[in-house]
PDB file of N, H, CA, C and O in Angstrom:
ATOM      1  N   MET A   1      18.313 -11.225 -41.257  1.00  0.00           N
ATOM      2  CA  MET A   1      19.561 -10.655 -40.823  1.00  0.00           C
ATOM      3  C   MET A   1      19.467  -9.138 -40.963  1.00  0.00           C
ATOM      4  O   MET A   1      19.013  -8.632 -41.989  1.00  0.00           O
ATOM      5  N   GLU A   2      19.887  -8.432 -39.955  1.00  0.00           N
ATOM      6  H   GLU A   2      20.256  -8.843 -39.121  1.00  0.00           H
ATOM      7  CA  GLU A   2      19.866  -6.973 -39.958  1.00  0.00           C
ATOM      8  C   GLU A   2      21.038  -6.426 -40.778  1.00  0.00           C
ATOM      9  O   GLU A   2      22.163  -6.904 -40.633  1.00  0.00           O
ATOM     10  N   PRO A   3      20.789  -5.421 -41.645  1.00  0.00           N
ATOM     11  CA  PRO A   3      21.910  -4.830 -42.391  1.00  0.00           C
ATOM     12  C   PRO A   3      22.797  -4.005 -41.465  1.00  0.00           C
ATOM     13  O   PRO A   3      22.321  -3.388 -40.512  1.00  0.00           O
ATOM     14  N   HIS A   4      24.054  -4.007 -41.752  1.00  0.00           N
ATOM     15  H   HIS A   4      24.441  -4.509 -42.525  1.00  0.00           H
ATOM     16  CA  HIS A   4      25.021  -3.230 -40.964  1.00  0.00           C
ATOM     17  C   HIS A   4      24.914  -1.769 -41.368  1.00  0.00           C
ATOM     18  O   HIS A   4      25.222  -1.424 -42.508  1.00  0.00           O
ATOM     19  N   THR A   5      24.488  -0.912 -40.466  1.00  0.00           N
ATOM     20  H   THR A   5      24.237  -1.192 -39.540  1.00  0.00           H
ATOM     21  CA  THR A   5      24.270   0.495 -40.813  1.00  0.00           C
ATOM     22  C   THR A   5      25.316   1.427 -40.232  1.00  0.00           C
ATOM     23  O   THR A   5      25.456   2.560 -40.693  1.00  0.00           O
ATOM     24  N   GLU A   6      26.038   0.981 -39.246  1.00  0.00           N
ATOM     25  H   GLU A   6      25.924   0.061 -38.872  1.00  0.00           H
ATOM     26  CA  GLU A   6      27.075   1.831 -38.659  1.00  0.00           C
ATOM     27  C   GLU A   6      28.443   1.291 -39.067  1.00  0.00           C
ATOM     28  O   GLU A   6      28.753   0.116 -38.869  1.00  0.00           O
ATOM     29  N   ALA A   7      29.240   2.169 -39.636  1.00  0.00           N
ATOM     30  H   ALA A   7      28.988   3.123 -39.797  1.00  0.00           H
ATOM     31  CA  ALA A   7      30.576   1.762 -40.068  1.00  0.00           C
ATOM     32  C   ALA A   7      31.601   2.715 -39.488  1.00  0.00           C
ATOM     33  O   ALA A   7      31.339   3.907 -39.331  1.00  0.00           O
ATOM     34  N   THR A   8      32.737   2.194 -39.180  1.00  0.00           N
ATOM     35  H   THR A   8      32.949   1.225 -39.308  1.00  0.00           H
ATOM     36  CA  THR A   8      33.839   3.012 -38.694  1.00  0.00           C
ATOM     37  C   THR A   8      34.703   3.399 -39.885  1.00  0.00           C
ATOM     38  O   THR A   8      35.157   2.540 -40.641  1.00  0.00           O
ATOM     39  N   LEU A   9      34.925   4.705 -40.044  1.00  0.00           N
ATOM     40  H   LEU A   9      34.555   5.402 -39.430  1.00  0.00           H
ATOM     41  CA  LEU A   9      35.763   5.160 -41.142  1.00  0.00           C
ATOM     42  C   LEU A   9      37.217   4.820 -40.849  1.00  0.00           C
ATOM     43  O   LEU A   9      37.702   5.018 -39.735  1.00  0.00           O
ATOM     44  N   VAL A  10      37.890   4.316 -41.842  1.00  0.00           N
ATOM     45  H   VAL A  10      37.496   4.155 -42.747  1.00  0.00           H
ATOM     46  CA  VAL A  10      39.294   3.949 -41.725  1.00  0.00           C
ATOM     47  C   VAL A  10      40.084   4.881 -42.626  1.00  0.00           C
ATOM     48  O   VAL A  10      39.742   5.024 -43.800  1.00  0.00           O
ATOM     49  N   PRO A  11      41.148   5.530 -42.109  1.00  0.00           N
ATOM     50  CA  PRO A  11      41.924   6.430 -42.965  1.00  0.00           C
ATOM     51  C   PRO A  11      42.642   5.653 -44.059  1.00  0.00           C
ATOM     52  O   PRO A  11      42.975   4.483 -43.872  1.00  0.00           O
ATOM     53  N   PRO A  12      42.884   6.301 -45.211  1.00  0.00           N
ATOM     54  CA  PRO A  12      43.643   5.627 -46.266  1.00  0.00           C
ATOM     55  C   PRO A  12      45.019   5.211 -45.751  1.00  0.00           C
ATOM     56  O   PRO A  12      45.591   5.861 -44.875  1.00  0.00           O
ATOM     57  N   LEU A  13      45.532   4.133 -46.302  1.00  0.00           N
ATOM     58  H   LEU A  13      45.068   3.606 -47.014  1.00  0.00           H
ATOM     59  CA  LEU A  13      46.815   3.603 -45.847  1.00  0.00           C
ATOM     60  C   LEU A  13      47.936   4.626 -45.976  1.00  0.00           C
ATOM     61  O   LEU A  13      48.843   4.652 -45.144  1.00  0.00           O
ATOM     62  N   ALA A  14      47.888   5.476 -47.015  1.00  0.00           N
ATOM     63  H   ALA A  14      47.151   5.454 -47.691  1.00  0.00           H
ATOM     64  CA  ALA A  14      48.947   6.462 -47.219  1.00  0.00           C
ATOM     65  C   ALA A  14      48.981   7.493 -46.096  1.00  0.00           C
ATOM     66  O   ALA A  14      50.025   8.107 -45.871  1.00  0.00           O
ATOM     67  N   SER A  15      47.867   7.706 -45.378  1.00  0.00           N
ATOM     68  H   SER A  15      47.020   7.207 -45.561  1.00  0.00           H
ATOM     69  CA  SER A  15      47.841   8.725 -44.341  1.00  0.00           C
ATOM     70  C   SER A  15      48.298   8.190 -42.983  1.00  0.00           C
ATOM     71  O   SER A  15      48.483   8.963 -42.043  1.00  0.00           O
ATOM     72  N   VAL A  16      48.477   6.896 -42.876  1.00  0.00           N
ATOM     73  H   VAL A  16      48.326   6.268 -43.639  1.00  0.00           H
ATOM     74  CA  VAL A  16      48.915   6.299 -41.621  1.00  0.00           C
ATOM     75  C   VAL A  16      50.438   6.240 -41.613  1.00  0.00           C
ATOM     76  O   VAL A  16      51.031   5.603 -42.484  1.00  0.00           O
ATOM     77  N   PRO A  17      51.087   6.899 -40.637  1.00  0.00           N
ATOM     78  CA  PRO A  17      52.551   6.862 -40.612  1.00  0.00           C
ATOM     79  C   PRO A  17      53.061   5.470 -40.261  1.00  0.00           C
ATOM     80  O   PRO A  17      52.462   4.758 -39.456  1.00  0.00           O
ATOM     81  N   LEU A  18      54.162   5.101 -40.871  1.00  0.00           N
ATOM     82  H   LEU A  18      54.649   5.679 -41.526  1.00  0.00           H
ATOM     83  CA  LEU A  18      54.780   3.814 -40.583  1.00  0.00           C
ATOM     84  C   LEU A  18      55.551   3.892 -39.276  1.00  0.00           C
ATOM     85  O   LEU A  18      56.088   4.950 -38.947  1.00  0.00           O
ATOM     86  N   PRO A  19      55.619   2.812 -38.528  1.00  0.00           N
ATOM     87  CA  PRO A  19      56.393   2.837 -37.285  1.00  0.00           C
ATOM     88  C   PRO A  19      57.870   3.034 -37.597  1.00  0.00           C
ATOM     89  O   PRO A  19      58.393   2.478 -38.563  1.00  0.00           O
ATOM     90  N   ARG A  20      58.524   3.818 -36.780  1.00  0.00           N
ATOM     91  H   ARG A  20      58.100   4.269 -35.995  1.00  0.00           H
ATOM     92  CA  ARG A  20      59.951   4.094 -36.984  1.00  0.00           C
ATOM     93  C   ARG A  20      60.742   3.620 -35.770  1.00  0.00           C
ATOM     94  O   ARG A  20      60.254   3.635 -34.640  1.00  0.00           O
ATOM     95  N   ASP A  21      61.943   3.211 -36.029  1.00  0.00           N
ATOM     96  H   ASP A  21      62.340   3.200 -36.947  1.00  0.00           H
ATOM     97  CA  ASP A  21      62.846   2.815 -34.959  1.00  0.00           C
ATOM     98  C   ASP A  21      63.421   4.088 -34.349  1.00  0.00           C
ATOM     99  O   ASP A  21      64.163   4.810 -35.015  1.00  0.00           O
ATOM    100  N   SER A  22      63.089   4.369 -33.099  1.00  0.00           N
ATOM    101  H   SER A  22      62.486   3.783 -32.558  1.00  0.00           H
ATOM    102  CA  SER A  22      63.517   5.620 -32.467  1.00  0.00           C
ATOM    103  C   SER A  22      65.002   5.619 -32.116  1.00  0.00           C
ATOM    104  O   SER A  22      65.558   6.674 -31.809  1.00  0.00           O
ATOM    105  N   SER A  23      65.656   4.458 -32.155  1.00  0.00           N
ATOM    106  H   SER A  23      65.205   3.601 -32.404  1.00  0.00           H
ATOM    107  CA  SER A  23      67.065   4.402 -31.789  1.00  0.00           C
ATOM    108  C   SER A  23      67.982   4.874 -32.918  1.00  0.00           C
ATOM    109  O   SER A  23      69.131   5.234 -32.665  1.00  0.00           O
ATOM    110  N   SER A  24      67.491   4.877 -34.163  1.00  0.00           N
ATOM    111  H   SER A  24      66.557   4.585 -34.369  1.00  0.00           H
ATOM    112  CA  SER A  24      68.343   5.307 -35.268  1.00  0.00           C
ATOM    113  C   SER A  24      68.133   6.789 -35.550  1.00  0.00           C
ATOM    114  O   SER A  24      67.038   7.320 -35.367  1.00  0.00           O
ATOM    115  N   ALA A  25      69.186   7.440 -35.995  1.00  0.00           N
ATOM    116  H   ALA A  25      70.076   7.009 -36.144  1.00  0.00           H
ATOM    117  CA  ALA A  25      69.122   8.861 -36.306  1.00  0.00           C
ATOM    118  C   ALA A  25      68.386   9.059 -37.630  1.00  0.00           C
ATOM    119  O   ALA A  25      68.520   8.257 -38.555  1.00  0.00           O
ATOM    120  N   VAL A  26      67.618  10.122 -37.706  1.00  0.00           N
ATOM    121  H   VAL A  26      67.508  10.773 -36.955  1.00  0.00           H
ATOM    122  CA  VAL A  26      66.880  10.434 -38.921  1.00  0.00           C
ATOM    123  C   VAL A  26      67.827  11.167 -39.872  1.00  0.00           C
ATOM    124  O   VAL A  26      68.380  12.205 -39.506  1.00  0.00           O
ATOM    125  N   PRO A  27      68.021  10.646 -41.083  1.00  0.00           N
ATOM    126  CA  PRO A  27      68.933  11.317 -42.015  1.00  0.00           C
ATOM    127  C   PRO A  27      68.332  12.638 -42.491  1.00  0.00           C
ATOM    128  O   PRO A  27      67.114  12.789 -42.578  1.00  0.00           O
ATOM    129  N   ALA A  28      69.209  13.582 -42.794  1.00  0.00           N
ATOM    130  H   ALA A  28      70.199  13.459 -42.723  1.00  0.00           H
ATOM    131  CA  ALA A  28      68.769  14.877 -43.299  1.00  0.00           C
ATOM    132  C   ALA A  28      68.210  14.703 -44.706  1.00  0.00           C
ATOM    133  O   ALA A  28      68.742  13.917 -45.489  1.00  0.00           O
ATOM    134  N   PRO A  29      67.142  15.428 -45.035  1.00  0.00           N
ATOM    135  CA  PRO A  29      66.603  15.290 -46.383  1.00  0.00           C
ATOM    136  C   PRO A  29      67.611  15.750 -47.432  1.00  0.00           C
ATOM    137  O   PRO A  29      68.331  16.730 -47.243  1.00  0.00           O
ATOM    138  N   SER A  30      67.641  15.031 -48.517  1.00  0.00           N
ATOM    139  H   SER A  30      67.056  14.234 -48.671  1.00  0.00           H
ATOM    140  CA  SER A  30      68.593  15.329 -49.579  1.00  0.00           C
ATOM    141  C   SER A  30      68.082  16.468 -50.439  1.00  0.00           C
ATOM    142  O   SER A  30      66.882  16.571 -50.694  1.00  0.00           O
ATOM    143  N   THR A  31      68.994  17.327 -50.886  1.00  0.00           N
ATOM    144  H   THR A  31      69.969  17.244 -50.679  1.00  0.00           H
ATOM    145  CA  THR A  31      68.609  18.402 -51.793  1.00  0.00           C
ATOM    146  C   THR A  31      68.795  17.966 -53.237  1.00  0.00           C
ATOM    147  O   THR A  31      68.430  18.697 -54.158  1.00  0.00           O
ATOM    148  N   ASP A  32      69.360  16.778 -53.443  1.00  0.00           N
ATOM    149  H   ASP A  32      69.656  16.184 -52.695  1.00  0.00           H
ATOM    150  CA  ASP A  32      69.527  16.251 -54.788  1.00  0.00           C
ATOM    151  C   ASP A  32      68.189  15.725 -55.300  1.00  0.00           C
ATOM    152  O   ASP A  32      67.322  15.323 -54.524  1.00  0.00           O
ATOM    153  N   HIS A  33      68.046  15.738 -56.593  1.00  0.00           N
ATOM    154  H   HIS A  33      68.751  16.065 -57.223  1.00  0.00           H
ATOM    155  CA  HIS A  33      66.856  15.188 -57.220  1.00  0.00           C
ATOM    156  C   HIS A  33      67.270  13.923 -57.963  1.00  0.00           C
ATOM    157  O   HIS A  33      67.825  13.993 -59.059  1.00  0.00           O
ATOM    158  N   ALA A  34      67.001  12.778 -57.368  1.00  0.00           N
ATOM    159  H   ALA A  34      66.550  12.721 -56.477  1.00  0.00           H
ATOM    160  CA  ALA A  34      67.274  11.497 -58.016  1.00  0.00           C
ATOM    161  C   ALA A  34      65.941  10.903 -58.442  1.00  0.00           C
ATOM    162  O   ALA A  34      65.140  10.490 -57.604  1.00  0.00           O
ATOM    163  N   THR A  35      65.708  10.863 -59.739  1.00  0.00           N
ATOM    164  H   THR A  35      66.359  11.199 -60.420  1.00  0.00           H
ATOM    165  CA  THR A  35      64.434  10.371 -60.248  1.00  0.00           C
ATOM    166  C   THR A  35      64.540   8.908 -60.654  1.00  0.00           C
ATOM    167  O   THR A  35      65.618   8.412 -60.980  1.00  0.00           O
ATOM    168  N   SER A  36      63.402   8.233 -60.625  1.00  0.00           N
ATOM    169  H   SER A  36      62.526   8.636 -60.360  1.00  0.00           H
ATOM    170  CA  SER A  36      63.331   6.842 -61.053  1.00  0.00           C
ATOM    171  C   SER A  36      61.924   6.580 -61.580  1.00  0.00           C
ATOM    172  O   SER A  36      61.014   7.389 -61.395  1.00  0.00           O
ATOM    173  N   THR A  37      61.765   5.453 -62.228  1.00  0.00           N
ATOM    174  H   THR A  37      62.504   4.796 -62.378  1.00  0.00           H
ATOM    175  CA  THR A  37      60.449   5.042 -62.687  1.00  0.00           C
ATOM    176  C   THR A  37      60.123   3.680 -62.096  1.00  0.00           C
ATOM    177  O   THR A  37      61.012   2.869 -61.841  1.00  0.00           O
ATOM    178  N   SER A  38      58.839   3.444 -61.884  1.00  0.00           N
ATOM    179  H   SER A  38      58.117   4.104 -62.091  1.00  0.00           H
ATOM    180  CA  SER A  38      58.383   2.150 -61.385  1.00  0.00           C
ATOM    181  C   SER A  38      57.095   1.801 -62.124  1.00  0.00           C
ATOM    182  O   SER A  38      56.509   2.634 -62.815  1.00  0.00           O
ATOM    183  N   GLU A  39      56.675   0.567 -61.963  1.00  0.00           N
ATOM    184  H   GLU A  39      57.151  -0.110 -61.401  1.00  0.00           H
ATOM    185  CA  GLU A  39      55.476   0.125 -62.665  1.00  0.00           C
ATOM    186  C   GLU A  39      54.449  -0.410 -61.689  1.00  0.00           C
ATOM    187  O   GLU A  39      54.770  -1.106 -60.726  1.00  0.00           O
ATOM    188  N   ARG A  40      53.192  -0.060 -61.973  1.00  0.00           N
ATOM    189  H   ARG A  40      52.931   0.505 -62.756  1.00  0.00           H
ATOM    190  CA  ARG A  40      52.053  -0.593 -61.232  1.00  0.00           C
ATOM    191  C   ARG A  40      51.064  -1.090 -62.266  1.00  0.00           C
ATOM    192  O   ARG A  40      50.371  -0.304 -62.912  1.00  0.00           O
ATOM    193  N   GLY A  41      51.008  -2.371 -62.412  1.00  0.00           N
ATOM    194  H   GLY A  41      51.571  -3.010 -61.887  1.00  0.00           H
ATOM    195  CA  GLY A  41      50.135  -2.949 -63.429  1.00  0.00           C
ATOM    196  C   GLY A  41      50.601  -2.533 -64.808  1.00  0.00           C
ATOM    197  O   GLY A  41      51.760  -2.742 -65.169  1.00  0.00           O
ATOM    198  N   SER A  42      49.705  -1.948 -65.576  1.00  0.00           N
ATOM    199  H   SER A  42      48.764  -1.779 -65.283  1.00  0.00           H
ATOM    200  CA  SER A  42      50.063  -1.525 -66.933  1.00  0.00           C
ATOM    201  C   SER A  42      50.507  -0.062 -66.977  1.00  0.00           C
ATOM    202  O   SER A  42      50.666   0.500 -68.061  1.00  0.00           O
ATOM    203  N   PHE A  43      50.708   0.561 -65.814  1.00  0.00           N
ATOM    204  H   PHE A  43      50.578   0.104 -64.933  1.00  0.00           H
ATOM    205  CA  PHE A  43      51.103   1.964 -65.761  1.00  0.00           C
ATOM    206  C   PHE A  43      52.534   2.120 -65.280  1.00  0.00           C
ATOM    207  O   PHE A  43      53.017   1.330 -64.469  1.00  0.00           O
ATOM    208  N   SER A  44      53.202   3.135 -65.782  1.00  0.00           N
ATOM    209  H   SER A  44      52.809   3.776 -66.441  1.00  0.00           H
ATOM    210  CA  SER A  44      54.561   3.468 -65.382  1.00  0.00           C
ATOM    211  C   SER A  44      54.510   4.823 -64.678  1.00  0.00           C
ATOM    212  O   SER A  44      53.839   5.744 -65.146  1.00  0.00           O
ATOM    213  N   LEU A  45      55.218   4.943 -63.557  1.00  0.00           N
ATOM    214  H   LEU A  45      55.762   4.196 -63.178  1.00  0.00           H
ATOM    215  CA  LEU A  45      55.196   6.162 -62.755  1.00  0.00           C
ATOM    216  C   LEU A  45      56.611   6.686 -62.560  1.00  0.00           C
ATOM    217  O   LEU A  45      57.549   5.914 -62.364  1.00  0.00           O
ATOM    218  N   ALA A  46      56.752   7.997 -62.616  1.00  0.00           N
ATOM    219  H   ALA A  46      55.990   8.624 -62.775  1.00  0.00           H
ATOM    220  CA  ALA A  46      58.034   8.634 -62.329  1.00  0.00           C
ATOM    221  C   ALA A  46      57.967   9.204 -60.918  1.00  0.00           C
ATOM    222  O   ALA A  46      56.929   9.723 -60.509  1.00  0.00           O
ATOM    223  N   ALA A  47      59.064   9.113 -60.173  1.00  0.00           N
ATOM    224  H   ALA A  47      59.908   8.691 -60.506  1.00  0.00           H
ATOM    225  CA  ALA A  47      59.120   9.641 -58.817  1.00  0.00           C
ATOM    226  C   ALA A  47      60.500  10.214 -58.556  1.00  0.00           C
ATOM    227  O   ALA A  47      61.473   9.850 -59.215  1.00  0.00           O
ATOM    228  N   CYS A  48      60.574  11.122 -57.580  1.00  0.00           N
ATOM    229  H   CYS A  48      59.783  11.418 -57.044  1.00  0.00           H
ATOM    230  CA  CYS A  48      61.837  11.773 -57.228  1.00  0.00           C
ATOM    231  C   CYS A  48      62.048  11.662 -55.724  1.00  0.00           C
ATOM    232  O   CYS A  48      61.092  11.501 -54.966  1.00  0.00           O
ATOM    233  N   THR A  49      63.298  11.749 -55.299  1.00  0.00           N
ATOM    234  H   THR A  49      64.075  11.880 -55.914  1.00  0.00           H
ATOM    235  CA  THR A  49      63.613  11.670 -53.878  1.00  0.00           C
ATOM    236  C   THR A  49      63.108  12.890 -53.109  1.00  0.00           C
ATOM    237  O   THR A  49      63.028  12.850 -51.881  1.00  0.00           O
ATOM    238  N   CYS A  50      62.766  13.979 -53.815  1.00  0.00           N
ATOM    239  H   CYS A  50      62.832  14.012 -54.812  1.00  0.00           H
ATOM    240  CA  CYS A  50      62.249  15.175 -53.139  1.00  0.00           C
ATOM    241  C   CYS A  50      60.770  15.035 -52.805  1.00  0.00           C
ATOM    242  O   CYS A  50      60.212  15.895 -52.124  1.00  0.00           O
ATOM    243  N   GLY A  51      60.122  13.963 -53.272  1.00  0.00           N
ATOM    244  H   GLY A  51      60.576  13.265 -53.825  1.00  0.00           H
ATOM    245  CA  GLY A  51      58.712  13.746 -52.990  1.00  0.00           C
ATOM    246  C   GLY A  51      57.813  13.944 -54.199  1.00  0.00           C
ATOM    247  O   GLY A  51      56.630  13.608 -54.142  1.00  0.00           O
ATOM    248  N   TRP A  52      58.340  14.479 -55.282  1.00  0.00           N
ATOM    249  H   TRP A  52      59.301  14.752 -55.327  1.00  0.00           H
ATOM    250  CA  TRP A  52      57.561  14.709 -56.486  1.00  0.00           C
ATOM    251  C   TRP A  52      57.183  13.373 -57.105  1.00  0.00           C
ATOM    252  O   TRP A  52      57.964  12.421 -57.080  1.00  0.00           O
ATOM    253  N   ARG A  53      55.978  13.309 -57.660  1.00  0.00           N
ATOM    254  H   ARG A  53      55.343  14.081 -57.681  1.00  0.00           H
ATOM    255  CA  ARG A  53      55.522  12.130 -58.394  1.00  0.00           C
ATOM    256  C   ARG A  53      54.862  12.586 -59.670  1.00  0.00           C
ATOM    257  O   ARG A  53      54.050  13.512 -59.665  1.00  0.00           O
ATOM    258  N   GLY A  54      55.206  11.943 -60.750  1.00  0.00           N
ATOM    259  H   GLY A  54      55.865  11.190 -60.753  1.00  0.00           H
ATOM    260  CA  GLY A  54      54.608  12.256 -62.035  1.00  0.00           C
ATOM    261  C   GLY A  54      53.301  11.501 -62.218  1.00  0.00           C
ATOM    262  O   GLY A  54      52.971  10.617 -61.427  1.00  0.00           O
ATOM    263  N   PRO A  55      52.563  11.850 -63.256  1.00  0.00           N
ATOM    264  CA  PRO A  55      51.309  11.143 -63.522  1.00  0.00           C
ATOM    265  C   PRO A  55      51.558   9.719 -63.997  1.00  0.00           C
ATOM    266  O   PRO A  55      52.621   9.409 -64.535  1.00  0.00           O
ATOM    267  N   ALA A  56      50.575   8.866 -63.795  1.00  0.00           N
ATOM    268  H   ALA A  56      49.712   9.118 -63.358  1.00  0.00           H
ATOM    269  CA  ALA A  56      50.673   7.491 -64.280  1.00  0.00           C
ATOM    270  C   ALA A  56      50.563   7.500 -65.799  1.00  0.00           C
ATOM    271  O   ALA A  56      49.664   8.123 -66.363  1.00  0.00           O
ATOM    272  N   ARG A  57      51.469   6.815 -66.440  1.00  0.00           N
ATOM    273  H   ARG A  57      52.199   6.309 -65.981  1.00  0.00           H
ATOM    274  CA  ARG A  57      51.501   6.777 -67.907  1.00  0.00           C
ATOM    275  C   ARG A  57      51.478   5.324 -68.374  1.00  0.00           C
ATOM    276  O   ARG A  57      52.022   4.441 -67.711  1.00  0.00           O
ATOM    277  N   ARG A  58      50.858   5.092 -69.496  1.00  0.00           N
ATOM    278  H   ARG A  58      50.416   5.809 -70.034  1.00  0.00           H
ATOM    279  CA  ARG A  58      50.915   3.753 -70.100  1.00  0.00           C
ATOM    280  C   ARG A  58      52.224   3.578 -70.860  1.00  0.00           C
ATOM    281  O   ARG A  58      52.644   2.449 -71.116  1.00  0.00           O
ATOM    282  N   SER A  59      52.864   4.669 -71.219  1.00  0.00           N
ATOM    283  H   SER A  59      52.522   5.585 -71.011  1.00  0.00           H
ATOM    284  CA  SER A  59      54.119   4.626 -71.963  1.00  0.00           C
ATOM    285  C   SER A  59      55.295   4.814 -70.999  1.00  0.00           C
ATOM    286  O   SER A  59      55.372   5.824 -70.301  1.00  0.00           O
ATOM    287  N   ARG A  60      56.200   3.848 -70.963  1.00  0.00           N
ATOM    288  H   ARG A  60      56.138   3.027 -71.531  1.00  0.00           H
ATOM    289  CA  ARG A  60      57.398   3.978 -70.127  1.00  0.00           C
ATOM    290  C   ARG A  60      58.234   5.168 -70.568  1.00  0.00           C
ATOM    291  O   ARG A  60      58.813   5.872 -69.742  1.00  0.00           O
ATOM    292  N   ASP A  61      58.292   5.389 -71.882  1.00  0.00           N
ATOM    293  H   ASP A  61      57.822   4.817 -72.553  1.00  0.00           H
ATOM    294  CA  ASP A  61      59.081   6.491 -72.414  1.00  0.00           C
ATOM    295  C   ASP A  61      58.558   7.840 -71.910  1.00  0.00           C
ATOM    296  O   ASP A  61      59.350   8.713 -71.556  1.00  0.00           O
ATOM    297  N   LEU A  62      57.240   8.017 -71.875  1.00  0.00           N
ATOM    298  H   LEU A  62      56.596   7.308 -72.162  1.00  0.00           H
ATOM    299  CA  LEU A  62      56.683   9.273 -71.367  1.00  0.00           C
ATOM    300  C   LEU A  62      56.969   9.444 -69.876  1.00  0.00           C
ATOM    301  O   LEU A  62      57.231  10.560 -69.425  1.00  0.00           O
ATOM    302  N   ALA A  63      56.924   8.368 -69.114  1.00  0.00           N
ATOM    303  H   ALA A  63      56.712   7.462 -69.480  1.00  0.00           H
ATOM    304  CA  ALA A  63      57.251   8.446 -67.682  1.00  0.00           C
ATOM    305  C   ALA A  63      58.715   8.843 -67.500  1.00  0.00           C
ATOM    306  O   ALA A  63      59.035   9.636 -66.615  1.00  0.00           O
ATOM    307  N   ARG A  64      59.605   8.298 -68.329  1.00  0.00           N
ATOM    308  H   ARG A  64      59.345   7.653 -69.048  1.00  0.00           H
ATOM    309  CA  ARG A  64      61.023   8.680 -68.256  1.00  0.00           C
ATOM    310  C   ARG A  64      61.206  10.154 -68.618  1.00  0.00           C
ATOM    311  O   ARG A  64      62.006  10.857 -68.000  1.00  0.00           O
ATOM    312  N   LYS A  65      60.458  10.617 -69.629  1.00  0.00           N
ATOM    313  H   LYS A  65      59.809  10.046 -70.132  1.00  0.00           H
ATOM    314  CA  LYS A  65      60.552  12.035 -70.006  1.00  0.00           C
ATOM    315  C   LYS A  65      60.030  12.940 -68.892  1.00  0.00           C
ATOM    316  O   LYS A  65      60.579  14.020 -68.675  1.00  0.00           O
ATOM    317  N   ASP A  66      58.982  12.521 -68.183  1.00  0.00           N
ATOM    318  H   ASP A  66      58.536  11.643 -68.359  1.00  0.00           H
ATOM    319  CA  ASP A  66      58.489  13.284 -67.032  1.00  0.00           C
ATOM    320  C   ASP A  66      59.578  13.407 -65.964  1.00  0.00           C
ATOM    321  O   ASP A  66      59.798  14.479 -65.400  1.00  0.00           O
ATOM    322  N   ALA A  67      60.258  12.278 -65.701  1.00  0.00           N
ATOM    323  H   ALA A  67      60.079  11.408 -66.159  1.00  0.00           H
ATOM    324  CA  ALA A  67      61.318  12.281 -64.693  1.00  0.00           C
ATOM    325  C   ALA A  67      62.479  13.167 -65.120  1.00  0.00           C
ATOM    326  O   ALA A  67      63.025  13.912 -64.307  1.00  0.00           O
ATOM    327  N   THR A  68      62.859  13.090 -66.398  1.00  0.00           N
ATOM    328  H   THR A  68      62.416  12.484 -67.058  1.00  0.00           H
ATOM    329  CA  THR A  68      63.959  13.923 -66.909  1.00  0.00           C
ATOM    330  C   THR A  68      63.573  15.394 -66.858  1.00  0.00           C
ATOM    331  O   THR A  68      64.404  16.241 -66.530  1.00  0.00           O
ATOM    332  N   GLY A  69      62.326  15.703 -67.177  1.00  0.00           N
ATOM    333  H   GLY A  69      61.652  15.014 -67.444  1.00  0.00           H
ATOM    334  CA  GLY A  69      61.864  17.085 -67.148  1.00  0.00           C
ATOM    335  C   GLY A  69      61.798  17.654 -65.741  1.00  0.00           C
ATOM    336  O   GLY A  69      61.920  18.867 -65.567  1.00  0.00           O
ATOM    337  N   HIS A  70      61.609  16.817 -64.740  1.00  0.00           N
ATOM    338  H   HIS A  70      61.510  15.832 -64.881  1.00  0.00           H
ATOM    339  CA  HIS A  70      61.554  17.304 -63.354  1.00  0.00           C
ATOM    340  C   HIS A  70      62.930  17.614 -62.799  1.00  0.00           C
ATOM    341  O   HIS A  70      63.107  18.604 -62.090  1.00  0.00           O
ATOM    342  N   ALA A  71      63.906  16.774 -63.117  1.00  0.00           N
ATOM    343  H   ALA A  71      63.762  15.970 -63.693  1.00  0.00           H
ATOM    344  CA  ALA A  71      65.252  16.935 -62.547  1.00  0.00           C
ATOM    345  C   ALA A  71      65.874  18.237 -63.043  1.00  0.00           C
ATOM    346  O   ALA A  71      65.899  18.486 -64.248  1.00  0.00           O
ATOM    347  N   PRO A  72      66.379  19.077 -62.124  1.00  0.00           N
ATOM    348  CA  PRO A  72      67.014  20.330 -62.537  1.00  0.00           C
ATOM    349  C   PRO A  72      68.302  20.063 -63.296  1.00  0.00           C
ATOM    350  O   PRO A  72      68.999  19.082 -63.038  1.00  0.00           O
ATOM    351  N   GLU A  73      68.600  20.925 -64.210  1.00  0.00           N
ATOM    352  H   GLU A  73      68.033  21.722 -64.419  1.00  0.00           H
ATOM    353  CA  GLU A  73      69.808  20.788 -65.047  1.00  0.00           C
ATOM    354  C   GLU A  73      71.049  21.096 -64.248  1.00  0.00           C
ATOM    355  O   GLU A  73      72.157  21.034 -64.780  1.00  0.00           O
TER     356      GLU A  73
END
């Protein structure tokens, strides 16, 4: 069997835009900073509606502190 030597590069999933419904109006970006935390496996991540993302942490408390530290007073 011949080894496969030519491969087509596939862009990472994050770089591929999701299909959008063109009939709905695009909401204006919010200037508010609403932070939240989520979990991926054993890691906790902080994220904000402005697009900011904190580092992955094993401690939920540290992820919450990252989110609190990002949000403006």
